[in-house]
VOGU-3710 file (C-alpha; in Angstrom, 3 decimals, decimal comma):
1> xxxxxxxxxx> 11,227/45,333/-7,858  9,074/43,434/-10,375  8,428/40,206/-8,482  9,946/37,592/-6,224  9,245/33,971/-7,138  9,255/31,577/-4,202  8,932/27,827/-4,643  8,737/25,519/-1,641  7,642/22,484/-3,677  10,713/20,581/-4,773
11> xxxxxxxxxx> 9,510/19,956/-8,327  11,864/20,363/-11,262  9,272/22,069/-13,465  8,461/24,739/-10,882  12,104/25,480/-10,156  13,020/25,687/-13,844  10,074/28,024/-14,489  11,336/30,332/-11,763  14,837/30,306/-13,244  13,464/31,021/-16,726
21> xxxxxxxxxx> 11,529/34,006/-15,390  14,743/35,454/-13,952  16,678/34,636/-17,091  14,120/36,498/-19,211  14,118/39,520/-16,866  10,494/38,790/-15,867  11,271/38,511/-12,146  13,886/40,034/-9,885  14,515/37,055/-7,623  13,889/33,319/-7,511
31> xxxxxxxxxx> 13,937/31,771/-4,042  13,839/27,979/-3,982  16,177/25,043/-3,296  18,275/26,135/-6,284  21,455/24,200/-6,949  24,182/26,293/-8,575  25,233/24,584/-11,813  27,319/25,559/-14,823  24,331/25,625/-17,196  22,185/27,667/-14,820
41> xxxxxxxxxx> 24,980/30,158/-14,179  25,065/30,901/-17,910  21,555/32,416/-17,800  21,158/33,817/-14,259  23,347/35,251/-11,507  23,496/33,548/-8,123  23,998/35,111/-4,718  26,544/33,911/-2,203  25,671/30,381/-1,112  23,251/29,989/1,760
51> xxxxxxxxxx> 23,770/26,246/2,020  26,122/23,494/0,925  24,957/19,977/0,269  26,073/16,766/-1,366  24,525/14,086/-3,544  23,079/11,584/-1,067  20,765/8,612/-0,871  17,853/7,957/1,464  17,016/4,313/2,193  15,650/2,029/4,858
61> xxxxxxxxxx> 18,163/1,599/7,678  17,792/-2,168/7,785  18,614/-2,462/4,072  21,717/-0,295/4,464  22,847/-2,292/7,506  22,195/-5,726/6,012  24,038/-4,912/2,789  26,827/-2,821/4,310  25,877/0,299/2,351  27,696/3,248/3,909
71> xxxxxxxxxx> 27,968/5,639/0,939  26,455/6,426/-2,436  29,365/4,599/-4,071  28,371/1,449/-2,176  25,023/1,563/-3,978  26,899/1,295/-7,267  28,652/-1,859/-6,092  25,565/-3,939/-5,277  22,466/-5,028/-7,198  19,836/-5,653/-4,499
81> xxxxxxxxxx> 18,739/-2,095/-3,735  17,423/-0,209/-6,750  17,498/3,586/-6,790  16,196/6,614/-8,616  16,198/10,406/-8,966  13,867/13,302/-9,734  13,190/13,341/-13,460  15,169/16,062/-15,288  16,647/17,401/-12,051  20,216/18,390/-11,241
91> xxxxxxxxxx> 20,946/15,051/-9,550  19,910/13,224/-12,726  22,223/15,538/-14,685  25,079/14,722/-12,327  24,810/10,960/-12,873  24,143/11,310/-16,598  27,240/13,460/-17,159  29,612/11,948/-14,586  32,943/10,594/-15,790  33,491/8,549/-12,613
101> xxxxxxxxxx> 33,017/4,801/-13,182  30,843/4,164/-10,104  28,441/6,946/-10,995  28,440/5,984/-14,669  27,445/2,476/-13,562  24,604/3,894/-11,488  23,367/5,975/-14,420  23,392/2,917/-16,686  21,395/0,979/-14,076  18,810/3,754/-13,729
111> xxxxxxxxxx> 18,511/4,265/-17,485  17,547/0,608/-17,933  14,602/0,842/-15,533  11,302/2,652/-16,033  10,791/3,024/-12,270  13,986/5,043/-11,702  12,245/8,423/-11,954  9,971/10,430/-9,664  8,394/13,845/-10,211  9,278/15,483/-6,877
121> xxxxxxxxxx> 11,493/15,028/-3,852  8,382/14,284/-1,781  7,466/11,434/-4,113  10,968/10,009/-3,860  10,858/10,049/-0,064  7,460/8,316/-0,113  8,903/5,618/-2,408  11,604/4,932/0,166  9,146/4,779/3,076  6,903/2,327/1,211
131> xxxxxxxxxx> 9,772/0,126/-0,058  9,519/-3,521/0,987  12,231/-6,001/1,921  11,529/-7,763/-1,369  11,931/-4,555/-3,393  14,243/-2,180/-1,499  14,668/1,259/-3,072  16,840/4,301/-2,402  16,223/7,895/-3,428  19,148/9,963/-4,677
141> xxxxxxxxxx> 19,093/13,733/-4,283  20,874/16,391/-2,260  21,297/15,872/1,468  19,725/19,242/2,250  16,413/17,929/0,888  16,576/14,728/2,941  17,706/15,570/6,462  14,433/17,118/7,643  12,518/14,091/6,300  14,726/11,423/7,857
151> xxxxxxxxxx> 13,081/9,038/10,322  14,564/6,482/12,695  13,942/3,656/10,212  15,639/5,484/7,353  19,235/6,561/6,910  21,140/8,895/4,612  24,262/7,706/2,822  26,554/10,417/1,536  28,992/11,063/-1,292  31,957/13,333/-1,848
161> xxxxxxxxxx> 30,080/15,354/-4,490  29,440/18,782/-2,984  26,892/21,287/-4,330  25,952/24,837/-3,342  22,483/26,359/-3,046  21,771/30,045/-3,599  19,164/32,567/-4,701  18,894/33,392/-8,408  18,755/36,838/-9,994  18,650/38,179/-13,558
171> xxxxxxxxxx> 22,095/38,755/-15,036  23,395/42,172/-13,995  20,789/42,624/-11,267  21,259/45,791/-9,163  20,223/43,789/-6,083  23,022/41,222/-6,229  25,633/43,110/-4,184  23,134/43,902/-1,425  21,886/40,321/-1,286  25,462/38,999/-1,212
181> xxxxxxxxxx> 26,242/41,228/1,770  23,003/40,214/3,493  23,837/36,536/2,972  27,306/36,993/4,448  25,840/38,868/7,402  23,303/36,132/8,187  26,090/33,557/8,103  28,558/35,537/10,228  25,999/36,490/12,883  24,664/32,957/13,198
191> xxxxxxxxxx> 21,188/33,475/11,745  21,597/30,565/9,327  22,673/28,328/12,203  19,424/29,190/13,996  17,513/28,128/10,879  19,528/24,920/10,639  18,814/24,037/14,252  15,092/24,630/13,810  14,453/22,976/10,460  17,338/20,662/9,554
201> xxxxxxxxxx> 17,847/18,491/12,618  17,750/14,784/11,845  16,205/12,510/14,482  18,357/11,339/17,388  18,675/7,754/16,184  21,611/5,383/16,131  22,816/5,148/12,525  26,340/4,181/13,489  25,908/0,648/12,159  26,164/1,865/8,582
211> xxxxxxxxxx> 28,566/4,725/9,180  26,109/7,532/8,450  27,075/10,936/9,775  25,607/14,424/9,858  26,843/16,773/7,182  27,740/20,417/7,494  24,882/22,251/5,783  26,127/25,814/5,801  29,269/27,403/4,320  32,138/27,785/6,781
221> x> 32,493/31,174/8,426
//
């Protein structure tokens, strides 16, 4: 095996570099929060999914409650809370290419503002935590990147747009079948559930006022 590229920093540049290395046969595996997309699947192979997620928004709980924001679509139908995404990430691509009117409206709103973009997921979460009542802001990304960072004064609003996360390999990799079987085994024997319990538990806070719920992070057995 040539090399395994692991990226824990949720930066678009780092993730894309890892994918390029696999695509050019310079590495045997890229392990990161990699969303499976049509364009990516044209240049690399993906393993079986290790997680499912959806496009979600993180915002201050009091802003969501006061404005009745219970979903990502609700953000499209108000003008008080501004929102943004990671620059050149897959969530930006989703809004930019969406044919659904609510999401097209959100893209148009973001495109008009210079402060709609952040460089990393961590920066987006910090923007939410520092948002004031005068300038409320929500961060849009995948729920899997938000749950572990949620606090009792923030809430996650969800959408119906589901994504899958997987490991990336060069096209035609001899390791793909073995990794697919290993991924299925970890799911069937409950190893992924152990990981979820340890790392992806949101705080035990009452978010019922805005209808937030916990999402199923791992593929069904």
